[in-house]
C-alpha positions as CSV (number, residue, x, y, z in Angstrom):
1,M,-17.5,1.7,-7.2
2,I,-15.9,4.0,-4.6
3,A,-12.6,2.5,-3.7
4,S,-12.2,1.6,0.0
5,L,-9.5,0.6,2.3
6,A,-11.9,-1.5,4.2
7,L,-10.9,-5.0,3.7
8,A,-14.4,-6.2,3.4
9,S,-14.6,-4.3,0.2
10,L,-11.6,-5.8,-1.2
11,G,-13.2,-9.2,-1.0
12,V,-10.2,-11.2,0.4
13,S,-9.5,-13.2,3.5
14,L,-6.5,-13.0,5.9
15,G,-3.6,-15.4,5.6
16,T,0.1,-15.2,4.9
17,T,0.3,-18.0,2.3
18,Q,-2.4,-18.2,-0.5
19,A,-2.5,-21.2,-2.7
20,Q,-4.6,-19.2,-5.2
21,A,-4.7,-15.5,-5.8
22,Q,-8.0,-14.0,-4.6
23,P,-10.3,-11.9,-6.7
24,C,-10.6,-8.3,-5.7
25,E,-13.5,-6.0,-5.7
26,G,-11.5,-2.9,-4.8
27,K,-7.9,-1.8,-5.6
28,F,-5.2,-0.7,-2.9
29,A,-3.5,2.4,-4.1
30,V,0.0,3.4,-3.7
31,E,-1.1,6.6,-1.8
32,E,-3.1,4.6,0.6
33,W,-0.2,2.2,1.2
34,H,2.1,5.1,1.9
35,E,-0.6,6.9,4.3
36,A,-1.1,3.5,6.2
37,M,2.8,3.1,6.7
38,D,2.9,6.6,8.0
39,A,0.3,5.6,10.5
40,V,2.4,2.7,11.5
41,D,5.5,4.9,12.1
42,R,3.3,7.2,14.3
43,A,1.9,4.2,16.4
44,V,5.3,2.7,17.0
45,S,6.7,6.2,18.1
46,I,4.2,6.3,20.8
47,G,4.6,2.7,21.8
48,N,1.2,1.6,20.5
49,I,2.4,-1.7,19.2
50,D,-1.1,-3.4,19.1
51,L,-2.3,-0.7,16.7
52,S,0.9,-1.0,14.7
53,K,0.3,-4.8,14.3
54,K,-3.4,-4.1,13.2
55,I,-2.6,-1.8,10.5
56,L,0.4,-3.9,9.3
57,D,-1.9,-7.1,9.0
58,Q,-4.3,-5.0,7.0
59,I,-1.7,-3.6,4.8
60,Q,-0.3,-7.1,4.2
61,E,-3.6,-8.5,3.1
62,A,-4.5,-5.3,1.0
63,L,-1.2,-5.8,-1.0
64,T,-2.7,-8.8,-2.5
65,C,-5.2,-6.3,-4.2
66,S,-2.8,-3.6,-5.1
67,E,-3.6,-1.4,-8.0
68,S,-0.1,-1.7,-9.4
69,L,3.3,-3.5,-9.0
70,V,5.0,-2.7,-5.9
71,R,8.3,-0.9,-5.6
72,P,11.0,-2.6,-3.8
73,S,11.6,0.6,-1.7
74,D,8.1,0.5,-0.5
75,L,8.1,-3.2,0.3
76,G,11.4,-2.8,2.0
77,R,9.9,-0.1,4.3
78,F,6.8,-2.3,5.0
79,A,9.3,-5.3,5.9
80,Q,11.1,-3.1,8.3
81,Q,8.0,-2.0,10.0
82,M,6.8,-5.7,10.2
83,S,10.1,-6.8,11.7
84,V,10.2,-4.1,14.3
85,T,6.7,-4.5,15.4
86,A,7.2,-8.3,15.7
87,F,10.4,-7.5,17.8
88,Y,8.5,-5.3,20.2
89,G,5.9,-8.1,20.5
90,Q,8.7,-10.8,21.2
91,E,7.8,-12.7,18.1
92,D,11.4,-13.5,17.3
93,D,10.8,-15.7,14.2
94,D,8.6,-13.2,12.5
95,A,11.0,-10.3,13.4
96,T,13.9,-12.3,11.8
97,Q,12.0,-13.3,8.7
98,W,10.9,-9.8,7.9
99,A,14.2,-8.2,8.7
100,L,15.8,-10.7,6.1
101,L,13.3,-9.6,3.6
102,S,13.9,-6.0,4.1
103,M,17.7,-6.7,3.9
104,E,17.3,-8.5,0.5
105,V,14.9,-6.0,-1.1
106,V,16.6,-2.8,-0.1
107,P,20.1,-3.9,1.1
108,D,21.6,-0.5,1.2
109,A,18.8,1.7,2.3
110,P,19.4,3.6,5.6
111,W,17.2,3.1,8.4
112,P,14.2,5.5,8.3
113,D,14.1,8.3,10.7
114,T,10.5,8.1,11.3
115,L,10.4,4.5,12.5
116,P,12.0,4.2,16.1
117,Q,14.3,1.2,16.6
118,P,15.0,-0.3,19.8
119,S,18.6,-0.5,20.8
120,S,18.7,-4.3,21.2
121,Y,17.2,-4.7,17.7
122,D,20.6,-4.0,16.2
123,D,21.8,-7.2,17.9
124,L,19.2,-9.2,15.9
125,L,20.4,-7.6,12.6
126,V,24.0,-8.3,13.2
127,S,23.3,-12.0,13.9
128,L,21.3,-12.7,10.7
129,S,22.9,-14.7,7.8
130,P,21.6,-14.6,4.4
131,P,19.2,-17.4,3.7
132,E,19.6,-19.8,0.8
133,R,18.1,-19.1,-2.7
134,V,16.3,-22.1,-4.3
135,R,16.0,-22.5,-8.1
136,R,13.4,-24.8,-9.6
137,D,15.5,-26.5,-12.3
138,G,13.4,-28.0,-15.2
139,E,10.5,-25.6,-14.6
140,G,9.4,-22.2,-16.0
141,W,6.7,-19.7,-15.4
142,V,3.2,-20.1,-16.8
143,V,2.2,-16.5,-17.5
144,P,0.4,-14.5,-20.4
145,K,2.5,-13.9,-23.5
146,R,4.8,-10.9,-23.0
147,G,3.8,-10.8,-19.3
148,G,5.9,-11.5,-16.3
149,V,6.2,-12.6,-12.7
150,I,7.4,-9.9,-10.2
151,I,8.7,-11.1,-6.8
152,D,9.2,-8.5,-4.2
153,G,9.0,-5.7,-6.7
154,R,11.6,-7.2,-9.2
155,L,11.1,-9.2,-12.4
156,A,11.8,-12.9,-11.9
157,M,13.2,-14.4,-15.1
158,R,13.1,-18.0,-13.6
159,P,11.4,-19.7,-10.7
160,E,14.0,-18.9,-8.1
161,V,13.4,-17.5,-4.7
162,T,15.0,-17.2,-1.2
163,T,14.0,-19.6,1.5
164,S,12.8,-18.9,5.0
165,I,11.2,-15.4,4.3
166,P,7.8,-14.1,3.0
167,H,7.6,-13.0,-0.6
168,L,5.0,-11.0,-2.6
169,V,4.4,-12.7,-6.0
170,Q,2.7,-10.5,-8.6
171,V,1.8,-11.5,-12.1
172,A,1.3,-8.9,-14.9
173,D,-0.1,-9.1,-18.6
174,H,1.5,-7.9,-21.7
175,K,0.8,-4.2,-20.8
176,G,2.4,-4.6,-17.4
177,Q,-1.2,-4.4,-15.8
178,L,-1.5,-6.4,-12.6
179,L,-3.5,-9.7,-12.9
180,S,-3.0,-11.3,-9.6
181,A,-1.0,-11.2,-6.3
182,R,-0.4,-13.4,-3.3
183,W,2.0,-13.9,-0.4
184,I,4.1,-17.1,-0.2
185,D,6.2,-18.5,2.7
186,G,9.8,-19.1,1.5
187,A,10.3,-21.2,-1.6
188,A,6.6,-22.4,-1.7
189,L,6.1,-21.1,-5.2
190,P,2.5,-21.4,-6.5
191,A,1.9,-24.5,-8.5
192,D,-0.4,-22.8,-10.9
193,L,2.3,-20.4,-12.0
194,L,4.9,-23.4,-12.8
195,G,5.1,-25.4,-15.9
196,E,7.6,-26.6,-18.6
197,P,10.8,-24.5,-18.9
198,V,10.5,-21.5,-21.5
199,E,12.7,-18.9,-22.6
200,V,11.7,-15.6,-21.0
201,S,12.6,-12.0,-22.4
202,I,12.4,-8.9,-20.4
203,P,9.0,-7.3,-21.2
204,K,9.0,-3.8,-22.8
205,W,6.9,-2.4,-20.1
206,Y,9.3,-3.4,-17.2
207,I,11.2,-0.9,-15.7
208,D,14.2,-2.2,-13.6
209,P,14.0,-0.4,-10.3
210,D,17.7,-0.7,-9.7
211,A,18.5,0.8,-13.0
212,R,16.0,3.6,-13.0
213,P,15.2,4.7,-9.5
214,R,11.7,6.1,-9.3
215,S,10.8,9.2,-7.0
216,E,9.6,8.0,-3.5
217,Q,6.9,10.7,-3.7
218,P,3.4,9.7,-4.9
219,P,2.4,11.0,-8.4
220,P,0.8,14.4,-8.1
221,V,-2.9,14.6,-8.4
222,L,-4.4,16.4,-11.1
223,G,-6.9,19.3,-10.9
224,S,-7.5,22.0,-8.8
225,A,-7.3,21.7,-5.0
226,P,-8.9,24.2,-2.5
227,L,-6.7,26.7,-1.0
228,P,-6.6,26.7,2.9
229,A,-8.6,29.5,4.6
230,S,-5.3,31.0,6.1
231,D,-4.2,31.9,2.6
232,L,-7.5,33.5,1.6
233,D,-8.6,36.9,2.1
234,E,-12.3,35.8,2.1
235,K,-13.9,32.4,2.4
236,P,-14.0,30.6,-0.8
237,E,-16.9,30.7,-3.2
238,C,-18.8,27.5,-3.8
239,P,-17.6,26.1,-7.3
240,W,-20.7,24.0,-8.0
241,K,-24.3,24.8,-8.0
242,T,-25.5,21.1,-7.9
243,I,-23.2,17.9,-7.4
244,K,-23.9,15.6,-10.3
245,Q,-21.0,13.2,-9.4
246,A,-19.0,12.6,-6.1
247,S,-16.6,9.9,-5.2
248,V,-13.6,9.2,-3.0
249,A,-10.5,7.2,-3.2
250,A,-7.5,7.2,-0.9
251,S,-6.9,10.7,0.1
252,T,-8.8,12.6,-2.8
253,V,-12.5,13.6,-2.8
254,T,-13.8,14.3,-6.4
255,I,-16.8,16.3,-7.2
256,N,-18.0,16.9,-10.6
257,K,-14.8,15.6,-12.0
258,T,-12.6,17.9,-10.1
259,P,-10.3,16.2,-7.5
260,Y,-9.6,17.6,-4.1
261,P,-6.7,16.1,-2.2
262,V,-7.3,15.9,1.5
263,R,-4.2,14.0,2.8
264,T,-2.4,17.0,4.5
265,E,-3.9,19.1,7.3
266,I,-3.7,22.2,5.0
267,A,-5.6,20.5,2.3
268,Q,-8.1,19.2,4.7
269,A,-8.7,22.7,6.1
270,G,-9.2,24.1,2.5
271,F,-11.7,21.4,1.6
272,L,-13.6,21.8,4.9
273,D,-14.0,25.6,4.1
274,L,-15.2,24.7,0.5
275,L,-17.9,22.3,2.0
276,Y,-19.0,25.2,4.5
277,A,-19.1,27.6,1.6
278,C,-21.4,25.2,-0.3
279,E,-23.5,24.9,2.7
280,E,-22.8,21.2,2.8
281,F,-22.8,21.0,6.7
282,E,-23.6,17.5,7.2
283,A,-20.9,16.5,4.8
284,A,-18.5,18.7,6.6
285,G,-19.2,17.0,9.9
286,R,-18.8,13.5,8.5
287,F,-15.7,14.7,6.7
288,Q,-13.9,15.7,9.9
289,K,-14.9,12.5,11.7
290,W,-13.6,10.4,8.7
291,R,-10.3,12.2,8.6
292,A,-9.9,12.0,12.5
293,A,-10.3,8.2,12.2
294,R,-7.9,7.7,9.4
295,A,-5.2,9.9,11.3
296,I,-5.1,7.0,13.7
297,N,-5.7,4.0,11.4
298,P,-6.2,4.7,7.7
299,F,-8.3,1.5,7.4
300,D,-10.9,2.9,9.7
301,G,-13.6,5.6,9.2
302,S,-15.3,4.0,6.4
303,M,-18.9,4.5,8.0
304,D,-18.3,8.3,8.3
305,R,-16.6,8.4,4.7
306,D,-19.8,6.7,3.2
307,A,-22.0,9.0,5.1
308,M,-20.2,12.1,3.8
309,M,-20.6,10.8,0.2
310,R,-24.5,10.2,0.7
311,A,-24.8,13.7,2.1
312,L,-23.0,15.2,-1.0
313,S,-25.1,12.9,-3.4
314,D,-28.4,13.9,-2.0
């Protein structure tokens, strides 16, 4: 199945608190998340708070179908965006809750230059007091053997959480593969994850994000990417005679098992030249419409994306 950012393909419904983790038909990639947060920064910078809120709501739900465990740095950035957007919308309670989450998850992180901050927002941050942490004494986690519960990007050794703020709860198996995820409000820990107290050890697959910082850049995409036309003396030659297999996920189009990244403008120009060289004119037109839609909201453009794939597969 071709992975999609459209929430319909993720098979989940909207809502901040979920009593049960919902099944997912698609997976939300880290690269997709980064691209969507970049779009939020752009929307806030031009004062389009309605668009910012729309994208953030879609991200929040899509994170319950993440392809991997979240990193605190990414969740902290998302919480900052949620807080600022709520502040602009005069939703003081939401602005406070998400600000507290960002301060808890990434307490020492500088404010990102890409996210405009209203001057009066500092007054909110200064007024905040750390909320209470609550531990469920006499209870433990019910998780697979050698698995673990990850709350807001960090391993939770026991049922303990901060009140009054939202949390993302993820459950992983013995290999660190994500089994389920859900949002909770405050200390409302999911009942299906709670049981008798048991001794928990740190799984071998777990990497402490505080002890071993990971790069903020998404992992490199393997394979050959098309060069932009400006870097070529001549138009590129078509690398395939026939297309046996084509798929798209996040910001990469894969044709005959060769991935072509299309996130940046340079990469998009190169891939467009490639489509023209292969006389894939319909696909080229749909590709341009798809990328134009995603530049505004990365959750949009699914119809043109699917039409591009049909054109490539015919």
